[in-house]
C-alpha positions in Angstrom: 53.9 21.1 -73.6 51.0 22.3 -71.4 50.1 18.7 -70.6 53.7 18.0 -69.6 53.8 21.1 -67.4 50.5 20.1 -65.7 51.8 16.6 -64.9 54.7 18.2 -63.1 53.0 21.1 -61.3 49.7 19.4 -60.1 51.5 16.8 -57.9 53.6 19.5 -56.4 50.5 21.6 -55.6 48.8 18.6 -54.1 51.8 17.9 -51.7 51.8 21.5 -50.7 48.0 21.4 -49.9 48.2 18.2 -47.9 51.0 19.6 -45.8 49.4 23.0 -45.5 52.6 24.6 -46.9 52.5 28.3 -47.9 54.7 29.9 -50.5 56.7 31.5 -47.7 57.2 28.1 -45.9 58.4 26.5 -49.2 60.8 29.5 -49.7 62.3 29.0 -46.2 62.7 25.3 -46.8 64.5 26.0 -50.1 66.8 28.5 -48.5 67.6 26.0 -45.7 68.6 23.4 -48.3 70.9 25.9 -50.2 68.5 26.4 -53.2 67.5 29.8 -54.3 64.1 30.4 -55.9 62.3 33.7 -55.6 59.2 34.0 -53.5 57.2 35.4 -56.5 58.1 32.4 -58.6 56.9 30.0 -55.9 53.6 32.0 -55.5 53.1 31.9 -59.3 53.7 28.1 -59.2 51.1 27.6 -56.4 48.5 30.0 -57.9 45.3 28.5 -59.2 45.4 27.4 -62.8 49.2 27.7 -63.0 49.4 24.3 -64.6 47.5 25.7 -67.6 49.6 28.7 -68.1 52.9 29.3 -69.8 55.7 28.9 -67.3 59.3 29.7 -68.3 61.1 29.2 -65.1 61.7 25.4 -65.5 64.9 25.6 -63.7 63.0 26.7 -60.6 60.7 23.7 -60.6 63.5 21.1 -60.0 64.6 22.3 -56.5 61.0 22.8 -55.5 60.2 19.3 -56.6 63.2 17.9 -54.7 62.2 19.6 -51.4 58.5 18.7 -51.6 59.0 15.1 -52.6 61.6 14.7 -49.8 58.9 15.9 -47.4 56.3 13.4 -48.9 58.9 10.6 -48.6 59.4 11.5 -44.9 55.6 11.4 -44.4 55.4 7.9 -45.9 58.3 6.7 -43.6 56.5 8.1 -40.6 53.2 6.4 -41.7 55.0 3.2 -42.2 56.5 3.3 -38.7 53.1 4.0 -37.2 51.5 1.0 -39.0 54.3 -1.2 -37.8 53.9 0.0 -34.2 50.1 -0.6 -34.4 50.6 -4.1 -35.7 53.1 -4.8 -32.9 50.5 -3.6 -30.3 47.8 -5.7 -31.8 50.0 -8.8 -31.7 50.8 -8.1 -28.0 47.0 -7.8 -27.3 46.2 -11.0 -29.0 48.9 -12.7 -27.0 47.6 -11.3 -23.7 44.1 -12.5 -24.6 45.3 -16.0 -25.5 47.4 -16.2 -22.3 44.2 -15.2 -20.3 42.1 -17.9 -22.0 44.8 -20.5 -21.4 45.0 -19.5 -17.7 41.1 -19.7 -17.4 41.1 -23.0 -19.2 43.7 -24.3 -16.7 41.6 -23.1 -13.8 38.5 -24.7 -15.2 40.1 -28.0 -15.8 41.0 -28.1 -12.1 37.3 -27.6 -11.1 35.5 -30.3 -9.1 32.4 -29.9 -11.2 31.3 -30.5 -14.8 31.9 -27.9 -17.4 29.3 -27.3 -20.0 30.0 -26.5 -23.7 29.3 -22.8 -23.0 32.0 -22.8 -20.2 29.6 -22.7 -17.2 30.2 -25.2 -14.4 27.3 -27.3 -13.1 26.7 -29.2 -9.9 23.8 -31.5 -9.1 22.6 -32.1 -5.6 19.5 -33.6 -3.9 17.8 -31.0 -1.8 14.7 -32.2 0.2 14.2 -35.2 -2.0 14.5 -33.3 -5.2 17.4 -33.2 -7.6 18.5 -29.6 -8.2 21.2 -28.1 -10.5 23.5 -25.2 -9.5 25.4 -23.2 -12.2 28.4 -20.8 -12.0 31.6 -19.6 -13.4 33.7 -20.9 -10.5 33.5 -23.5 -7.8 33.0 -20.8 -5.2 30.0 -19.3 -7.0 28.3 -22.8 -7.3 29.0 -23.7 -3.7 27.6 -20.4 -2.5 24.4 -21.0 -4.4 24.1 -24.4 -2.9 24.6 -23.1 0.6 21.9 -20.5 0.0 19.5 -23.2 -1.2 20.1 -25.2 2.0 19.6 -22.1 4.1 16.3 -21.4 2.4 15.0 -24.9 2.9 16.0 -24.7 6.6 14.1 -21.4 6.9 11.0 -23.1 5.3 11.2 -25.9 7.8 11.4 -23.5 10.7 8.7 -21.1 9.4 5.8 -20.9 11.8 2.2 -21.7 10.5 -0.4 -18.9 10.4 -2.4 -20.7 13.2 0.6 -20.7 15.5 1.3 -17.0 15.0 -2.4 -16.2 15.3 -2.6 -18.0 18.7 0.4 -16.2 20.0 -1.0 -12.9 18.8 -4.3 -13.6 20.6 -2.5 -14.4 23.8 -1.2 -10.8 23.8 -4.2 -9.1 22.2 -7.1 -10.5 24.2 -6.3 -8.5 27.3 -6.2 -5.3 25.3 -9.7 -5.6 23.9 -12.9 -4.4 25.3 -15.0 -7.3 26.6 -17.8 -6.3 24.2 -15.4 -6.6 21.3 -13.8 -10.0 22.3 -16.4 -12.1 20.6 -16.1 -10.2 17.3 -12.3 -10.5 17.3 -12.6 -14.2 18.1 -14.9 -14.8 15.1 -12.6 -12.9 12.7 -9.6 -14.8 14.1 -11.3 -18.1 13.6 -12.3 -17.2 10.0 -8.6 -16.3 9.3 -7.3 -19.5 10.9 -9.8 -21.6 8.9 -8.5 -20.0 5.7 -4.7 -19.9 6.4 -4.3 -22.4 9.3 -1.3 -24.6 8.3 0.1 -22.2 5.7 3.6 -21.0 6.6 3.0 -17.4 7.5 5.7 -16.2 5.2 4.0 -17.9 2.2 0.8 -15.8 2.5 0.4 -13.4 -0.5 -1.7 -10.4 -1.2 -3.6 -12.4 -3.8 -4.5 -15.1 -1.2 -5.9 -12.4 1.1 -7.9 -10.7 -1.6 -9.5 -14.1 -2.5 -10.3 -14.7 1.2 -12.0 -11.3 1.6 -13.8 -11.6 -1.8 -15.4 -14.9 -0.7 -17.2 -13.0 2.2 -18.3 -10.3 -0.2 -19.8 -12.9 -2.5 -21.7 -14.3 0.5 -23.4 -11.0 1.1 -21.3 -9.8 4.1 -21.5 -6.1 4.9 -18.6 -3.6 4.2 -18.0 -3.4 7.9 -17.9 -7.2 8.3 -15.3 -7.5 5.6 -13.3 -4.6 6.9 -13.3 -6.2 10.4 -11.9 -9.5 9.0 -9.2 -7.6 7.1 -8.3 -5.6 10.2 -7.9 -8.7 12.4 -5.8 -10.4 9.7 -3.6 -7.4 9.3 -3.1 -7.2 13.0 -2.0 -10.8 13.1 0.4 -10.3 10.2 1.8 -7.1 11.9 2.6 -9.3 14.8 4.3 -11.8 12.5 6.4 -8.9 11.1 7.5 -7.7 14.5 8.5 -11.3 15.4 10.6 -11.6 12.3 8.5 -14.2 10.6 7.9 -12.0 7.5 9.7 -9.1 5.9 6.6 -7.3 4.8 2.9 -7.4 5.7 1.0 -8.7 2.6 -2.2 -7.2 4.0 -0.9 -3.7 3.7 -2.0 -1.5 0.8 -4.7 -3.8 -0.5 -7.6 -2.5 -2.6 -10.9 -2.1 -0.8 -13.2 -5.1 -1.1 -16.7 -3.8 -1.3 -19.4 -5.7 0.7 -23.1 -5.5 0.8 -24.5 -1.9 1.0 -25.3 -0.8 4.5 -29.0 -0.6 5.2 -29.9 2.3 7.4 -31.4 1.2 10.8 -35.1 1.9 11.1 -36.5 3.6 14.3 -39.1 1.8 16.4 -42.5 1.8 14.7 -45.4 4.0 16.0 -47.0 0.9 17.2 -43.9 -0.1 19.2 -43.7 3.3 20.8 -47.3 3.1 21.8 -46.8 -0.3 23.4 -43.6 0.7 25.2 -45.5 3.7 26.7 -48.5 1.5 27.7 -46.2 -1.1 29.5 -43.6 1.3 30.9 -44.4 0.4 34.6 -44.8 -3.4 34.1 -41.2 -4.3 35.3 -37.7 -3.0 35.6 -37.0 -4.2 32.0 -40.1 -2.3 30.8 -38.9 0.9 32.5 -35.4 0.4 31.0 -37.0 0.1 27.5 -39.0 3.3 28.1 -35.9 5.0 29.5 -33.7 4.1 26.5 -36.4 5.3 24.1 -36.4 8.8 25.5 -32.7 9.2 26.4 -30.9 7.3 23.5 -28.6 5.4 26.0 -27.1 2.2 24.7 -28.1 -1.1 26.3 -24.8 -1.3 28.3 -25.0 2.3 29.4 -28.5 1.9 30.7 -27.7 -1.3 32.5 -24.7 0.3 34.3 -26.8 3.3 35.4 -26.7 3.9 39.2 -28.8 6.3 41.3 -25.7 8.4 41.9 -25.8 9.3 38.2 -29.2 10.9 38.4 -29.5 14.6 39.2 -33.1 14.9 40.3 -32.8 18.6 40.9 -31.7 19.4 37.4 -33.4 16.4 35.8 -30.4 15.0 34.1 -28.5 11.8 34.0 -24.7 11.5 33.8 -23.4 8.7 31.6 -20.0 7.7 32.9 -19.8 3.9 32.6 -21.1 1.0 30.6 -21.8 -2.7 31.2 -19.9 -5.2 29.1 -19.8 -9.0 29.2 -16.7 -11.1 29.4 -17.8 -14.7 28.6 -21.3 -13.6 29.9 -19.8 -12.3 33.1 -20.7 -8.5 33.5 -17.9 -6.0 33.9 -18.0 -2.2 34.1 -16.0 -0.3 31.5 -15.8 3.2 30.1 -18.4 4.2 27.5 -17.7 3.2 23.9 -15.9 6.4 23.0 -14.7 9.5 24.9 -17.8 11.3 23.6 -19.8 8.6 25.3 -19.2 10.3 28.6 -22.0 12.9 28.6 -25.0 14.5 30.4 -28.4 13.8 29.0 -31.6 15.8 29.9 -34.5 13.8 31.2 -38.0 14.8 30.0 -40.7 14.8 32.6 -42.3 11.7 31.3 -39.1 9.7 31.9 -38.3 11.3 35.2 -41.7 10.3 36.6 -41.2 6.6 36.0 -37.8 6.4 37.6 -37.8 4.7 41.1 -36.7 6.9 44.0 -33.8 4.8 45.1 -32.0 5.4 48.4 -28.7 3.7 47.8 -26.5 5.8 45.4 -24.6 2.6 44.4 -27.7 0.6 43.5 -28.3 0.0 39.8 -31.5 1.7 38.6 -32.9 -1.2 36.5 -31.1 -4.1 38.2 -31.3 -3.7 42.0 -29.8 -7.2 42.5 -26.6 -6.1 40.6 -25.3 -6.2 37.1 -26.9 -9.0 35.1 -25.2 -11.7 33.2 -25.5 -11.5 29.4 -28.0 -14.4 29.2 -30.1 -12.8 32.0 -30.6 -9.5 30.2 -31.1 -11.1 26.8 -33.7 -13.4 28.3 -35.4 -10.5 30.1 -35.7 -8.6 26.8 -37.0 -11.7 25.1 -39.8 -12.2 27.7 -40.6 -8.5 27.6 -41.1 -8.4 23.9 -43.1 -11.6 23.9 -45.5 -10.3 26.6 -45.9 -6.8 25.2 -45.8 -7.4 21.5 -42.9 -4.9 21.1 -40.6 -5.8 18.2 -38.0 -3.0 18.4 -34.4 -3.7 19.5 -32.5 -1.5 21.9 -30.6 0.1 19.1 -33.8 0.9 17.3 -34.9 2.8 20.4 -31.6 4.8 20.1 -32.5 5.6 16.5 -36.0 6.6 17.6 -34.4 9.1 20.1 -32.3 10.6 17.2 -35.5 10.9 15.2 -37.2 12.7 18.2 -34.2 15.1 18.4 -34.5 15.8 14.7 -38.3 16.3 14.8 -37.8 18.7 17.8 -35.4 20.8 15.8 -32.4 20.0 18.0 -29.2 21.2 16.3 -27.0 18.4 14.9 -24.1 19.4 17.1 -26.3 19.2 20.3 -27.7 15.9 19.0 -24.2 14.5 18.7 -23.5 15.4 22.3 -26.7 13.8 23.6 -26.2 10.7 21.6 -22.5 10.4 22.5 -21.3 10.0 18.9 -17.6 10.2 18.5 -17.9 12.2 15.3 -20.5 14.6 14.0 -20.6 12.6 10.7 -22.4 9.8 12.5 -25.1 12.2 13.6 -25.3 13.9 10.3 -25.8 10.5 8.5 -28.9 9.9 10.7 -30.2 13.4 10.2 -29.7 13.2 6.4 -31.5 9.9 6.3 -34.4 11.3 8.3 -34.7 14.3 6.1 -34.7 12.2 2.9 -37.4 10.0 4.4 -39.4 13.1 5.3 -39.1 14.5 1.8 -40.3 11.2 0.4 -43.3 11.2 2.8 -44.2 14.8 1.8 -43.9 13.8 -1.9 -46.1 10.8 -1.4 -48.7 12.9 0.4 -48.7 15.5 -2.4 -49.1 12.7 -5.0 -52.0 11.2 -3.1 -53.6 14.7 -2.8 -53.2 15.4 -6.5 -54.6 12.1 -7.6 -57.6 12.5 -5.2 -58.2 16.0 -6.6 -58.3 14.7 -10.2 -60.9 12.2 -9.3 -63.2 14.9 -7.9 
């Protein structure tokens, strides 16, 4: 009996739970259908474990069953309608896809080009003597790719060589460069043209430039020498960028290529200084050497010195110009840097060897006028051969810096006297001198200690 009751009540309770029906909701549904079952009976029926209890109101179960099963039947009808609607929508979608494929197939069959198994169209054409293949999903896409290939080949044909661009760059650049720097620029330009000459300028890559610079590093070139070559190459490619030959300068943002470590210049030897002093009145060149030793003037600055620049009353010389050489022809120019314009004190020993001079415009060491490059170089060569002096003009400048350091001249004042553009340049010289002095002191101390031990 209990099992029969459970088989009736459990399905009813399951339907009520699935539809979230409360006892009150079922009561209202029964009232609406004309059936009368008390609310307490419905609650007792839905209560947990009711299927296992004695239940005497069998006459009440029948109307409840009728209402709930009618609701479940309605649910199934609704679910059936939904499934039918979904199936119909799927059929429509499949039809749309099929129609689309058919339309695409019709379009493809009308193409002028061959269709591969994967549906891609392919066209073959000979471009610059080579057979090339172009792929796409439509005739338009293929023809666009072909047109771009032709345009690229045309651009390659019209691309200027590096040598052509470099020559045009030099035509504009030469007039902007100091005569003293022209030869250095020419050498760096020639090196670059030798490397990249016929190469289309737009085909030069950063890797090619690094290889070019590394070759000079391997040959023992200095850091400055490598940097100068990179600077000139970058300037040429900047020009190419401005002219529209390239979209980006491949020389920009390259790693630093390290060259041979810079060797500090050595000052003139004590023997050279002694010889320069002994021969100071032998000739104009001899006086110029002596003058450079005790003023630190550069070769071009001393050559361009006129009597109007000498203040005999205050014993100073004003550096306002320098001699440079344009294809060996002398030209006057401003000093190397803004700091090169300066006033330098003349020690008595130097002041005494300077000729009187009556014409303010006359050049102190070259009365006949500014010398050609070969003339001054030959004059120095003869002077060194006759006197035994080996020091170069720049070594004399270094000796002057050594003199300033030994005399206790402040590094800032030394910078002004030497005409250095930055104090770092002067500090480098002073640091080197101090390190050399420390080494000399250490060596003297070592020699003294060794000698003491022997005693």
